[in-house]
PyMOL Python script that loads the backbone (N, CA, C, O; Angstrom):
from pymol import cmd

cmd.read_pdbstr("""\
ATOM      1  N   MET A   1      40.322 -17.701   6.488  1.00  0.00           N
ATOM      2  CA  MET A   1      41.561 -17.696   7.237  1.00  0.00           C
ATOM      3  C   MET A   1      42.352 -18.985   6.989  1.00  0.00           C
ATOM      4  O   MET A   1      43.575 -19.000   7.134  1.00  0.00           O
ATOM      5  N   CYS A   2      41.663 -20.059   6.619  1.00  0.00           N
ATOM      6  CA  CYS A   2      42.379 -21.309   6.321  1.00  0.00           C
ATOM      7  C   CYS A   2      43.373 -21.095   5.182  1.00  0.00           C
ATOM      8  O   CYS A   2      44.477 -21.639   5.206  1.00  0.00           O
ATOM      9  N   ILE A   3      42.984 -20.311   4.199  1.00  0.00           N
ATOM     10  CA  ILE A   3      43.880 -20.045   3.071  1.00  0.00           C
ATOM     11  C   ILE A   3      45.135 -19.329   3.569  1.00  0.00           C
ATOM     12  O   ILE A   3      46.237 -19.609   3.097  1.00  0.00           O
ATOM     13  N   TYR A   4      44.976 -18.423   4.501  1.00  0.00           N
ATOM     14  CA  TYR A   4      46.118 -17.679   5.038  1.00  0.00           C
ATOM     15  C   TYR A   4      47.035 -18.581   5.861  1.00  0.00           C
ATOM     16  O   TYR A   4      48.252 -18.553   5.681  1.00  0.00           O
ATOM     17  N   TYR A   5      46.464 -19.375   6.757  1.00  0.00           N
ATOM     18  CA  TYR A   5      47.271 -20.180   7.669  1.00  0.00           C
ATOM     19  C   TYR A   5      47.950 -21.378   6.999  1.00  0.00           C
ATOM     20  O   TYR A   5      49.082 -21.716   7.341  1.00  0.00           O
ATOM     21  N   ASP A   6      47.273 -22.012   6.059  1.00  0.00           N
ATOM     22  CA  ASP A   6      47.858 -23.164   5.357  1.00  0.00           C
ATOM     23  C   ASP A   6      47.284 -23.226   3.951  1.00  0.00           C
ATOM     24  O   ASP A   6      46.410 -24.036   3.644  1.00  0.00           O
ATOM     25  N   CYS A   7      47.800 -22.353   3.117  1.00  0.00           N
ATOM     26  CA  CYS A   7      47.271 -22.188   1.771  1.00  0.00           C
ATOM     27  C   CYS A   7      47.321 -23.490   0.973  1.00  0.00           C
ATOM     28  O   CYS A   7      46.329 -23.884   0.360  1.00  0.00           O
ATOM     29  N   ARG A   8      48.446 -24.138   0.981  1.00  0.00           N
ATOM     30  CA  ARG A   8      48.620 -25.349   0.159  1.00  0.00           C
ATOM     31  C   ARG A   8      47.623 -26.441   0.543  1.00  0.00           C
ATOM     32  O   ARG A   8      46.963 -27.000  -0.333  1.00  0.00           O
ATOM     33  N   THR A   9      47.501 -26.753   1.819  1.00  0.00           N
ATOM     34  CA  THR A   9      46.587 -27.805   2.266  1.00  0.00           C
ATOM     35  C   THR A   9      45.137 -27.422   1.989  1.00  0.00           C
ATOM     36  O   THR A   9      44.339 -28.250   1.550  1.00  0.00           O
ATOM     37  N   THR A  10      44.808 -26.166   2.247  1.00  0.00           N
ATOM     38  CA  THR A  10      43.444 -25.703   2.006  1.00  0.00           C
ATOM     39  C   THR A  10      43.085 -25.815   0.531  1.00  0.00           C
ATOM     40  O   THR A  10      42.009 -26.303   0.185  1.00  0.00           O
ATOM     41  N   LEU A  11      43.982 -25.367  -0.334  1.00  0.00           N
ATOM     42  CA  LEU A  11      43.711 -25.447  -1.771  1.00  0.00           C
ATOM     43  C   LEU A  11      43.624 -26.893  -2.250  1.00  0.00           C
ATOM     44  O   LEU A  11      42.806 -27.213  -3.112  1.00  0.00           O
ATOM     45  N   GLN A  12      44.454 -27.757  -1.702  1.00  0.00           N
ATOM     46  CA  GLN A  12      44.385 -29.174  -2.072  1.00  0.00           C
ATOM     47  C   GLN A  12      43.037 -29.773  -1.690  1.00  0.00           C
ATOM     48  O   GLN A  12      42.444 -30.521  -2.468  1.00  0.00           O
ATOM     49  N   ALA A  13      42.554 -29.447  -0.500  1.00  0.00           N
ATOM     50  CA  ALA A  13      41.267 -29.971  -0.043  1.00  0.00           C
ATOM     51  C   ALA A  13      40.116 -29.438  -0.900  1.00  0.00           C
ATOM     52  O   ALA A  13      39.222 -30.188  -1.290  1.00  0.00           O
ATOM     53  N   ILE A  14      40.150 -28.157  -1.181  1.00  0.00           N
ATOM     54  CA  ILE A  14      39.082 -27.549  -1.991  1.00  0.00           C
ATOM     55  C   ILE A  14      39.118 -28.101  -3.413  1.00  0.00           C
ATOM     56  O   ILE A  14      38.077 -28.408  -3.996  1.00  0.00           O
ATOM     57  N   GLU A  15      40.313 -28.224  -3.960  1.00  0.00           N
ATOM     58  CA  GLU A  15      40.464 -28.747  -5.321  1.00  0.00           C
ATOM     59  C   GLU A  15      40.014 -30.200  -5.403  1.00  0.00           C
ATOM     60  O   GLU A  15      39.353 -30.587  -6.366  1.00  0.00           O
ATOM     61  N   SER A  16      40.363 -31.010  -4.407  1.00  0.00           N
ATOM     62  CA  SER A  16      39.968 -32.423  -4.439  1.00  0.00           C
ATOM     63  C   SER A  16      38.454 -32.587  -4.325  1.00  0.00           C
ATOM     64  O   SER A  16      37.894 -33.581  -4.787  1.00  0.00           O
ATOM     65  N   ALA A  17      37.802 -31.610  -3.711  1.00  0.00           N
ATOM     66  CA  ALA A  17      36.337 -31.640  -3.615  1.00  0.00           C
ATOM     67  C   ALA A  17      35.680 -31.042  -4.862  1.00  0.00           C
ATOM     68  O   ALA A  17      34.456 -31.058  -4.991  1.00  0.00           O
ATOM     69  N   GLY A  18      36.499 -30.516  -5.781  1.00  0.00           N
ATOM     70  CA  GLY A  18      35.954 -29.934  -7.007  1.00  0.00           C
ATOM     71  C   GLY A  18      35.218 -28.624  -6.772  1.00  0.00           C
ATOM     72  O   GLY A  18      34.305 -28.281  -7.524  1.00  0.00           O
ATOM     73  N   ARG A  19      35.605 -27.895  -5.744  1.00  0.00           N
ATOM     74  CA  ARG A  19      34.880 -26.673  -5.380  1.00  0.00           C
ATOM     75  C   ARG A  19      35.686 -25.387  -5.579  1.00  0.00           C
ATOM     76  O   ARG A  19      35.253 -24.325  -5.131  1.00  0.00           O
ATOM     77  N   THR A  20      36.836 -25.453  -6.233  1.00  0.00           N
ATOM     78  CA  THR A  20      37.683 -24.274  -6.374  1.00  0.00           C
ATOM     79  C   THR A  20      37.006 -23.190  -7.192  1.00  0.00           C
ATOM     80  O   THR A  20      37.017 -22.025  -6.795  1.00  0.00           O
ATOM     81  N   ASP A  21      36.419 -23.545  -8.322  1.00  0.00           N
ATOM     82  CA  ASP A  21      35.709 -22.549  -9.142  1.00  0.00           C
ATOM     83  C   ASP A  21      34.588 -21.889  -8.351  1.00  0.00           C
ATOM     84  O   ASP A  21      34.421 -20.669  -8.383  1.00  0.00           O
ATOM     85  N   TRP A  22      33.820 -22.713  -7.638  1.00  0.00           N
ATOM     86  CA  TRP A  22      32.723 -22.171  -6.833  1.00  0.00           C
ATOM     87  C   TRP A  22      33.250 -21.209  -5.774  1.00  0.00           C
ATOM     88  O   TRP A  22      32.700 -20.124  -5.583  1.00  0.00           O
ATOM     89  N   LEU A  23      34.321 -21.610  -5.085  1.00  0.00           N
ATOM     90  CA  LEU A  23      34.889 -20.771  -4.028  1.00  0.00           C
ATOM     91  C   LEU A  23      35.365 -19.432  -4.578  1.00  0.00           C
ATOM     92  O   LEU A  23      35.091 -18.383  -3.994  1.00  0.00           O
ATOM     93  N   MET A  24      36.071 -19.469  -5.695  1.00  0.00           N
ATOM     94  CA  MET A  24      36.567 -18.217  -6.269  1.00  0.00           C
ATOM     95  C   MET A  24      35.406 -17.303  -6.662  1.00  0.00           C
ATOM     96  O   MET A  24      35.461 -16.097  -6.420  1.00  0.00           O
ATOM     97  N   SER A  25      34.383 -17.850  -7.250  1.00  0.00           N
ATOM     98  CA  SER A  25      33.201 -17.046  -7.606  1.00  0.00           C
ATOM     99  C   SER A  25      32.573 -16.427  -6.373  1.00  0.00           C
ATOM    100  O   SER A  25      32.213 -15.249  -6.371  1.00  0.00           O
ATOM    101  N   LYS A  26      32.443 -17.221  -5.331  1.00  0.00           N
ATOM    102  CA  LYS A  26      31.826 -16.757  -4.093  1.00  0.00           C
ATOM    103  C   LYS A  26      32.667 -15.661  -3.445  1.00  0.00           C
ATOM    104  O   LYS A  26      32.126 -14.667  -2.960  1.00  0.00           O
ATOM    105  N   ILE A  27      33.984 -15.837  -3.433  1.00  0.00           N
ATOM    106  CA  ILE A  27      34.867 -14.820  -2.855  1.00  0.00           C
ATOM    107  C   ILE A  27      34.686 -13.487  -3.574  1.00  0.00           C
ATOM    108  O   ILE A  27      34.530 -12.451  -2.927  1.00  0.00           O
ATOM    109  N   PHE A  28      34.707 -13.503  -4.901  1.00  0.00           N
ATOM    110  CA  PHE A  28      34.597 -12.247  -5.649  1.00  0.00           C
ATOM    111  C   PHE A  28      33.216 -11.615  -5.500  1.00  0.00           C
ATOM    112  O   PHE A  28      33.073 -10.397  -5.605  1.00  0.00           O
ATOM    113  N   GLU A  29      32.217 -12.431  -5.261  1.00  0.00           N
ATOM    114  CA  GLU A  29      30.868 -11.918  -5.007  1.00  0.00           C
ATOM    115  C   GLU A  29      30.803 -11.249  -3.631  1.00  0.00           C
ATOM    116  O   GLU A  29      30.244 -10.161  -3.495  1.00  0.00           O
ATOM    117  N   ILE A  30      31.362 -11.886  -2.633  1.00  0.00           N
ATOM    118  CA  ILE A  30      31.309 -11.395  -1.253  1.00  0.00           C
ATOM    119  C   ILE A  30      32.148 -10.143  -1.047  1.00  0.00           C
ATOM    120  O   ILE A  30      31.764  -9.258  -0.282  1.00  0.00           O
ATOM    121  N   VAL A  31      33.290 -10.062  -1.724  1.00  0.00           N
ATOM    122  CA  VAL A  31      34.221  -8.941  -1.532  1.00  0.00           C
ATOM    123  C   VAL A  31      33.520  -7.588  -1.680  1.00  0.00           C
ATOM    124  O   VAL A  31      33.807  -6.654  -0.931  1.00  0.00           O
ATOM    125  N   MET A  32      32.634  -7.487  -2.610  1.00  0.00           N
ATOM    126  CA  MET A  32      31.971  -6.205  -2.869  1.00  0.00           C
ATOM    127  C   MET A  32      31.023  -5.781  -1.749  1.00  0.00           C
ATOM    128  O   MET A  32      30.637  -4.614  -1.667  1.00  0.00           O
ATOM    129  N   ASP A  33      30.650  -6.721  -0.893  1.00  0.00           N
ATOM    130  CA  ASP A  33      29.704  -6.422   0.177  1.00  0.00           C
ATOM    131  C   ASP A  33      30.340  -6.287   1.554  1.00  0.00           C
ATOM    132  O   ASP A  33      29.629  -6.073   2.536  1.00  0.00           O
ATOM    133  N   LEU A  34      31.658  -6.407   1.650  1.00  0.00           N
ATOM    134  CA  LEU A  34      32.324  -6.305   2.942  1.00  0.00           C
ATOM    135  C   LEU A  34      32.283  -4.867   3.440  1.00  0.00           C
ATOM    136  O   LEU A  34      32.507  -3.924   2.681  1.00  0.00           O
ATOM    137  N   SER A  35      31.995  -4.717   4.726  1.00  0.00           N
ATOM    138  CA  SER A  35      31.923  -3.352   5.252  1.00  0.00           C
ATOM    139  C   SER A  35      32.738  -3.171   6.532  1.00  0.00           C
ATOM    140  O   SER A  35      33.162  -2.058   6.843  1.00  0.00           O
ATOM    141  N   GLU A  36      32.955  -4.229   7.259  1.00  0.00           N
ATOM    142  CA  GLU A  36      33.687  -4.145   8.522  1.00  0.00           C
ATOM    143  C   GLU A  36      35.189  -4.298   8.281  1.00  0.00           C
ATOM    144  O   GLU A  36      35.607  -5.087   7.434  1.00  0.00           O
ATOM    145  N   ASP A  37      35.992  -3.547   9.021  1.00  0.00           N
ATOM    146  CA  ASP A  37      37.446  -3.602   8.863  1.00  0.00           C
ATOM    147  C   ASP A  37      37.999  -5.007   9.058  1.00  0.00           C
ATOM    148  O   ASP A  37      38.874  -5.436   8.306  1.00  0.00           O
ATOM    149  N   PHE A  38      37.500  -5.729  10.060  1.00  0.00           N
ATOM    150  CA  PHE A  38      38.026  -7.063  10.321  1.00  0.00           C
ATOM    151  C   PHE A  38      37.728  -8.007   9.163  1.00  0.00           C
ATOM    152  O   PHE A  38      38.531  -8.891   8.866  1.00  0.00           O
ATOM    153  N   GLU A  39      36.578  -7.832   8.501  1.00  0.00           N
ATOM    154  CA  GLU A  39      36.248  -8.656   7.339  1.00  0.00           C
ATOM    155  C   GLU A  39      37.205  -8.363   6.190  1.00  0.00           C
ATOM    156  O   GLU A  39      37.723  -9.275   5.547  1.00  0.00           O
ATOM    157  N   VAL A  40      37.427  -7.092   5.949  1.00  0.00           N
ATOM    158  CA  VAL A  40      38.317  -6.680   4.866  1.00  0.00           C
ATOM    159  C   VAL A  40      39.721  -7.231   5.110  1.00  0.00           C
ATOM    160  O   VAL A  40      40.343  -7.769   4.194  1.00  0.00           O
ATOM    161  N   LYS A  41      40.220  -7.101   6.332  1.00  0.00           N
ATOM    162  CA  LYS A  41      41.563  -7.579   6.655  1.00  0.00           C
ATOM    163  C   LYS A  41      41.677  -9.087   6.468  1.00  0.00           C
ATOM    164  O   LYS A  41      42.682  -9.570   5.946  1.00  0.00           O
ATOM    165  N   ARG A  42      40.679  -9.822   6.878  1.00  0.00           N
ATOM    166  CA  ARG A  42      40.709 -11.285   6.722  1.00  0.00           C
ATOM    167  C   ARG A  42      40.734 -11.678   5.250  1.00  0.00           C
ATOM    168  O   ARG A  42      41.499 -12.555   4.850  1.00  0.00           O
ATOM    169  N   PHE A  43      39.908 -11.036   4.457  1.00  0.00           N
ATOM    170  CA  PHE A  43      39.879 -11.346   3.034  1.00  0.00           C
ATOM    171  C   PHE A  43      41.198 -10.956   2.366  1.00  0.00           C
ATOM    172  O   PHE A  43      41.686 -11.674   1.492  1.00  0.00           O
ATOM    173  N   MET A  44      41.770  -9.836   2.768  1.00  0.00           N
ATOM    174  CA  MET A  44      43.049  -9.421   2.187  1.00  0.00           C
ATOM    175  C   MET A  44      44.152 -10.415   2.537  1.00  0.00           C
ATOM    176  O   MET A  44      44.977 -10.739   1.683  1.00  0.00           O
ATOM    177  N   LEU A  45      44.182 -10.901   3.767  1.00  0.00           N
ATOM    178  CA  LEU A  45      45.178 -11.896   4.152  1.00  0.00           C
ATOM    179  C   LEU A  45      45.019 -13.180   3.328  1.00  0.00           C
ATOM    180  O   LEU A  45      45.995 -13.717   2.805  1.00  0.00           O
ATOM    181  N   GLY A  46      43.802 -13.653   3.223  1.00  0.00           N
ATOM    182  CA  GLY A  46      43.552 -14.882   2.468  1.00  0.00           C
ATOM    183  C   GLY A  46      43.877 -14.729   0.993  1.00  0.00           C
ATOM    184  O   GLY A  46      44.549 -15.580   0.411  1.00  0.00           O
ATOM    185  N   LEU A  47      43.405 -13.650   0.387  1.00  0.00           N
ATOM    186  CA  LEU A  47      43.658 -13.434  -1.040  1.00  0.00           C
ATOM    187  C   LEU A  47      45.134 -13.228  -1.322  1.00  0.00           C
ATOM    188  O   LEU A  47      45.646 -13.718  -2.328  1.00  0.00           O
ATOM    189  N   SER A  48      45.820 -12.515  -0.453  1.00  0.00           N
ATOM    190  CA  SER A  48      47.247 -12.293  -0.689  1.00  0.00           C
ATOM    191  C   SER A  48      48.033 -13.596  -0.574  1.00  0.00           C
ATOM    192  O   SER A  48      49.077 -13.744  -1.209  1.00  0.00           O
ATOM    193  N   SER A  49      47.550 -14.532   0.220  1.00  0.00           N
ATOM    194  CA  SER A  49      48.204 -15.839   0.321  1.00  0.00           C
ATOM    195  C   SER A  49      48.138 -16.600  -0.991  1.00  0.00           C
ATOM    196  O   SER A  49      49.014 -17.415  -1.283  1.00  0.00           O
ATOM    197  N   LEU A  50      47.112 -16.342  -1.778  1.00  0.00           N
ATOM    198  CA  LEU A  50      46.977 -17.010  -3.072  1.00  0.00           C
ATOM    199  C   LEU A  50      48.045 -16.555  -4.058  1.00  0.00           C
ATOM    200  O   LEU A  50      48.305 -17.236  -5.050  1.00  0.00           O
ATOM    201  N   LEU A  51      48.659 -15.419  -3.795  1.00  0.00           N
ATOM    202  CA  LEU A  51      49.641 -14.865  -4.719  1.00  0.00           C
ATOM    203  C   LEU A  51      51.047 -15.406  -4.499  1.00  0.00           C
ATOM    204  O   LEU A  51      51.958 -15.105  -5.271  1.00  0.00           O
ATOM    205  N   ALA A  52      51.227 -16.200  -3.456  1.00  0.00           N
ATOM    206  CA  ALA A  52      52.537 -16.789  -3.182  1.00  0.00           C
ATOM    207  C   ALA A  52      52.901 -17.752  -4.311  1.00  0.00           C
ATOM    208  O   ALA A  52      52.020 -18.357  -4.921  1.00  0.00           O
ATOM    209  N   PRO A  53      54.180 -17.893  -4.584  1.00  0.00           N
ATOM    210  CA  PRO A  53      54.605 -18.761  -5.691  1.00  0.00           C
ATOM    211  C   PRO A  53      54.491 -20.244  -5.338  1.00  0.00           C
ATOM    212  O   PRO A  53      55.491 -20.918  -5.091  1.00  0.00           O
ATOM    213  N   ILE A  54      53.268 -20.730  -5.321  1.00  0.00           N
ATOM    214  CA  ILE A  54      53.021 -22.150  -5.093  1.00  0.00           C
ATOM    215  C   ILE A  54      52.314 -22.693  -6.322  1.00  0.00           C
ATOM    216  O   ILE A  54      51.852 -21.931  -7.171  1.00  0.00           O
ATOM    217  N   GLU A  55      52.233 -23.982  -6.409  1.00  0.00           N
ATOM    218  CA  GLU A  55      51.470 -24.577  -7.498  1.00  0.00           C
ATOM    219  C   GLU A  55      49.999 -24.347  -7.188  1.00  0.00           C
ATOM    220  O   GLU A  55      49.475 -24.863  -6.201  1.00  0.00           O
ATOM    221  N   MET A  56      49.343 -23.575  -8.031  1.00  0.00           N
ATOM    222  CA  MET A  56      47.950 -23.239  -7.752  1.00  0.00           C
ATOM    223  C   MET A  56      47.020 -23.939  -8.729  1.00  0.00           C
ATOM    224  O   MET A  56      47.381 -24.177  -9.882  1.00  0.00           O
ATOM    225  N   PRO A  57      45.819 -24.267  -8.260  1.00  0.00           N
ATOM    226  CA  PRO A  57      44.833 -24.865  -9.151  1.00  0.00           C
ATOM    227  C   PRO A  57      44.511 -23.920 -10.306  1.00  0.00           C
ATOM    228  O   PRO A  57      44.638 -22.703 -10.180  1.00  0.00           O
ATOM    229  N   ALA A  58      44.097 -24.490 -11.418  1.00  0.00           N
ATOM    230  CA  ALA A  58      43.789 -23.700 -12.609  1.00  0.00           C
ATOM    231  C   ALA A  58      42.733 -22.640 -12.322  1.00  0.00           C
ATOM    232  O   ALA A  58      42.802 -21.538 -12.866  1.00  0.00           O
ATOM    233  N   ALA A  59      41.758 -22.958 -11.476  1.00  0.00           N
ATOM    234  CA  ALA A  59      40.694 -21.993 -11.179  1.00  0.00           C
ATOM    235  C   ALA A  59      41.252 -20.731 -10.536  1.00  0.00           C
ATOM    236  O   ALA A  59      40.712 -19.644 -10.741  1.00  0.00           O
ATOM    237  N   ILE A  60      42.315 -20.858  -9.769  1.00  0.00           N
ATOM    238  CA  ILE A  60      42.920 -19.677  -9.148  1.00  0.00           C
ATOM    239  C   ILE A  60      43.834 -18.981 -10.146  1.00  0.00           C
ATOM    240  O   ILE A  60      43.809 -17.755 -10.256  1.00  0.00           O
ATOM    241  N   ALA A  61      44.638 -19.746 -10.871  1.00  0.00           N
ATOM    242  CA  ALA A  61      45.518 -19.148 -11.875  1.00  0.00           C
ATOM    243  C   ALA A  61      44.698 -18.377 -12.908  1.00  0.00           C
ATOM    244  O   ALA A  61      45.105 -17.303 -13.351  1.00  0.00           O
ATOM    245  N   ASN A  62      43.558 -18.919 -13.287  1.00  0.00           N
ATOM    246  CA  ASN A  62      42.690 -18.252 -14.263  1.00  0.00           C
ATOM    247  C   ASN A  62      42.025 -17.011 -13.692  1.00  0.00           C
ATOM    248  O   ASN A  62      41.577 -16.148 -14.447  1.00  0.00           O
ATOM    249  N   ASN A  63      41.955 -16.910 -12.381  1.00  0.00           N
ATOM    250  CA  ASN A  63      41.340 -15.757 -11.715  1.00  0.00           C
ATOM    251  C   ASN A  63      42.373 -14.824 -11.087  1.00  0.00           C
ATOM    252  O   ASN A  63      42.025 -13.993 -10.248  1.00  0.00           O
ATOM    253  N   TYR A  64      43.622 -14.951 -11.481  1.00  0.00           N
ATOM    254  CA  TYR A  64      44.693 -14.153 -10.887  1.00  0.00           C
ATOM    255  C   TYR A  64      44.392 -12.658 -10.999  1.00  0.00           C
ATOM    256  O   TYR A  64      44.584 -11.910 -10.040  1.00  0.00           O
ATOM    257  N   ALA A  65      43.925 -12.228 -12.157  1.00  0.00           N
ATOM    258  CA  ALA A  65      43.585 -10.803 -12.338  1.00  0.00           C
ATOM    259  C   ALA A  65      42.452 -10.399 -11.410  1.00  0.00           C
ATOM    260  O   ALA A  65      42.462  -9.289 -10.877  1.00  0.00           O
ATOM    261  N   ASN A  66      41.481 -11.269 -11.206  1.00  0.00           N
ATOM    262  CA  ASN A  66      40.374 -10.961 -10.300  1.00  0.00           C
ATOM    263  C   ASN A  66      40.839 -10.886  -8.850  1.00  0.00           C
ATOM    264  O   ASN A  66      40.337 -10.071  -8.076  1.00  0.00           O
ATOM    265  N   VAL A  67      41.796 -11.735  -8.481  1.00  0.00           N
ATOM    266  CA  VAL A  67      42.360 -11.673  -7.132  1.00  0.00           C
ATOM    267  C   VAL A  67      43.014 -10.308  -6.933  1.00  0.00           C
ATOM    268  O   VAL A  67      42.812  -9.662  -5.905  1.00  0.00           O
ATOM    269  N   MET A  68      43.789  -9.877  -7.908  1.00  0.00           N
ATOM    270  CA  MET A  68      44.447  -8.568  -7.811  1.00  0.00           C
ATOM    271  C   MET A  68      43.419  -7.436  -7.732  1.00  0.00           C
ATOM    272  O   MET A  68      43.577  -6.516  -6.930  1.00  0.00           O
ATOM    273  N   LYS A  69      42.380  -7.494  -8.547  1.00  0.00           N
ATOM    274  CA  LYS A  69      41.324  -6.469  -8.523  1.00  0.00           C
ATOM    275  C   LYS A  69      40.644  -6.435  -7.158  1.00  0.00           C
ATOM    276  O   LYS A  69      40.374  -5.362  -6.618  1.00  0.00           O
ATOM    277  N   ALA A  70      40.370  -7.616  -6.602  1.00  0.00           N
ATOM    278  CA  ALA A  70      39.731  -7.670  -5.286  1.00  0.00           C
ATOM    279  C   ALA A  70      40.632  -7.069  -4.221  1.00  0.00           C
ATOM    280  O   ALA A  70      40.158  -6.340  -3.349  1.00  0.00           O
ATOM    281  N   LEU A  71      41.930  -7.366  -4.280  1.00  0.00           N
ATOM    282  CA  LEU A  71      42.856  -6.801  -3.299  1.00  0.00           C
ATOM    283  C   LEU A  71      42.939  -5.281  -3.428  1.00  0.00           C
ATOM    284  O   LEU A  71      42.981  -4.571  -2.423  1.00  0.00           O
ATOM    285  N   VAL A  72      42.962  -4.793  -4.639  1.00  0.00           N
ATOM    286  CA  VAL A  72      42.992  -3.333  -4.840  1.00  0.00           C
ATOM    287  C   VAL A  72      41.705  -2.717  -4.314  1.00  0.00           C
ATOM    288  O   VAL A  72      41.734  -1.683  -3.646  1.00  0.00           O
ATOM    289  N   TYR A  73      40.588  -3.345  -4.611  1.00  0.00           N
ATOM    290  CA  TYR A  73      39.297  -2.830  -4.124  1.00  0.00           C
ATOM    291  C   TYR A  73      39.270  -2.791  -2.600  1.00  0.00           C
ATOM    292  O   TYR A  73      38.799  -1.822  -2.005  1.00  0.00           O
ATOM    293  N   LEU A  74      39.774  -3.838  -1.979  1.00  0.00           N
ATOM    294  CA  LEU A  74      39.759  -3.925  -0.520  1.00  0.00           C
ATOM    295  C   LEU A  74      40.720  -2.930   0.132  1.00  0.00           C
ATOM    296  O   LEU A  74      40.511  -2.529   1.278  1.00  0.00           O
ATOM    297  N   SER A  75      41.742  -2.540  -0.570  1.00  0.00           N
ATOM    298  CA  SER A  75      42.703  -1.611   0.027  1.00  0.00           C
ATOM    299  C   SER A  75      42.151  -0.207  -0.024  1.00  0.00           C
ATOM    300  O   SER A  75      42.806   0.731   0.429  1.00  0.00           O
TER     301      SER A  75
END
""", "prot")
cmd.dss("prot")
cmd.show_as("cartoon", "prot")
cmd.util.cbc("prot")
cmd.orient("prot")
């Protein structure tokens, strides 16, 4: 939900910690196991926030297609 509420600050913090690649991998791993509606909605809100036209870390830009696939899967 942090990504949804303040995407830029959240991404800056994750990127400065060097954990963006890890986070993206973990998100795509978890998405396939979501079963509850509230979980799906939260992930969709967060992932859709990544698609806003902001300066994004390379790890997210490189995973743009995976973000789209995850959103389609969740819908």
